[in-house]
N, C-alpha and C positions, 0 to 999 in steps of 0.2 A: 608445466611447461617453463623453461627458463625465460627470464626478461632478455629482449633484445638489446645489443649494445646501443648506447645512446649515441646519436649522430652529433659529433663535435665539428661545428662549422665555424668559421671566422666571423665574429660579431654576434654570436648567440649567447645570450646571458642566461645560463641554467638556473642560477640562484633566483633570478627575477621571476623566471617561469615558475618555479616551485612555489615561491612566495604568493604568486597569483592563483595557483592551484589550491594553496592552502588557505586562500582568502585573507593573507596576512597583508599589512602595509608594506609596499614596495620601498618607499622612502621612510626613513626611521624617523625623522622629525621635521618641523617646518623649516629648518635651516637648509636642509637638502632640497626641500621642495622649491624654496626660494631661489636658491642658486640655480637649479635646474630651469625654472621659468625665465630667470635672466638670459641664460644661454639660448633658450628657445625664441625669447623675444629679440635678441641681437641677431640670431641667424635668420629670423623672419625679415628683419629690418634689411639686413645685407641682401637677401634674396629680392626683395622688393626694390631696393635701390639699383641693383644690377639688371633686374628685369626690365625695369623703367628706363634707366639712363643708358645701360649697355646694349640691351636687345631691342629697345624700341616699343616695349609693350605699353598700351594705353593703361591708366590707372583703373578705369572702369573695367575693362576686361580682366586685368589682373585680380581686382577686388572679387569679381564674379568668380573666377577660378579658384581663388583661395578662401571664399566664403567670408570675405571681409567687407567693411563698407569702404567706399571710394575715400572719404576722409581719412580712414585709418590707414589705408595704403599711402596716402599722401604724407602722413606723419611718419610712417615706417621709412619712406624714401629718405626723408630728411635725417632720421636718425641713422639710417644706414650709410647715408653720405658721411655723417660725422665719425662713425665707426671706422669706415673705409679710409678716411683721411688720417684719423688718429693712429691707425695702425699700418699705414702706408700700403693699404691693398691696392692692387691694380687690376683692371679687367684686360685679359689677354685674349686676342683672336686666334 
């Protein structure tokens, strides 16, 4: 029986899926891993900043939903505010 055609969808990373199936490293070295972690950390900080300052979420509620500590959310809000100001990001309604 022939193999079915692969579903090509926007945002699907087939090479990453194949590496996972073959139980290979997805990231080749620590440099890739470190840069990816920084991007994730910055994105989390921006999200926390906008959720707390823009949407009015409480830090305790946000910490519970994200599986973070309340002080961690507080630090993320401060970091996110700095990122937002340095890149001139604005919250739009």
